[in-house]
N, C-alpha and C positions, 0 to 999 in steps of 0.2 A: 504494500500500500504506500502511496505517496506520503511524504512527511507533511506536517502541518504547514511548513513554509511553502512547499510546492503547491499544496491545496489552495492556500491563500493567493499565491501567484496566479493560479489558473482561474479562480473565481474573479479576480481583479481583471485579468487579461480579457476574459470572456464576458465581462460586465454582468456576471451572474445570471445570464440567460441561456436557454437551450438553443443550440445550433440548429436543431430540427424545427422547432415551433415558436421559439421566442418566450416560452414560459419562464417565469422566475423561480419555479420549483425545479431545482436541478440537482444532479449528482455528478461526480467526477467519472468520466467514461474513459477507458483505455481503448484507443483505436486499434492497437494490436493487443490481443488478449495477454494477460500476464503470463500465462503458461507458454505462450508462443513468443514472448519477447525477452526471455532471459532474465526474468525477475530475480532469480536466485544468484545472479552473477554480481560481482562487485560493482559494475557500472550501472546496475539497475535500469537497463534499457527501457523496460516497460513504464517506469515512472519518470521518464524525461518529459519536460513540458510539451515537446512537440508531439508526443504520443497521447496526451491527455486533453480532453475538452469537456465542457459542460453540456449535459443532455438531460432531458426530463426523465424521471424514473419510468414513465409509461413506455417511451420509445426505447429506452435502454433495455427494458425487458423484452420488447418486441424484436429487437435486433438479434436476440439470442434464441427466440422461439418461433419466429415467422420467417419463412424463406424469402418472401417478397420484401419485408422490412430489411432483411440482411442484404439483399441485392441492392436496394436503394442506398443503404449505408455504404456499401462498397463504391457505388457510383458517385456518392457525395463526399467521399473521403473520411466519413465518420468511422469506418472500419478499413483496415488495410489488408491487402492481399499479401501472400507470402512473397518476400523479396522487395516489397515497396518500402521506401524510406519515409518515415514520418516527416522529416524536414523537407522532402521533395514532393510530397503528395498534398495538393491543396485540399482545403475543406470548404464546403458550401455552408453559408449561414442563411438562416430562415428569411432574411431580408433580400436575398438574391445576389449577395456578394460572395466572392471567393477569397480565401485567405491561405497564406502559408504560416505555419506555426513554427517558432524557433525553439531551440533548447535553452534559450535565455529567458523564456517566458514572454516573448513578444509575438504579436500577430501582425503580419504585413499583408495589407489588402492588395489583391491583384487588380490592376487597372489596365486599360488599353495601352496606356503609356508604358507600363512596366513590361509589357509583352514585346515591345519593339527592340 
């Protein structure tokens, strides 16, 4: 599990809202599951800020139990495929914007200008 410092950093970065729906009722979500992200290693890959985001508890549960929600989560970057890097895979926010998440706890919005 992420440290209290990392949790605070994520809630501040994500402004305490769900990336999926904008709800203020959120939980910390691992884009790459802890079991698949080397959580037992010294580097704690799964608990890096780029691998964490805020999601509402309802959708967090759906991503694990519903194949269509899981596919949507993969398409939107809320879940990662094997081999995808959390720092290089953008995430979709409920307001229609796309973001890169850094391991320093920052979110960088992708704009048309940044794609040039």
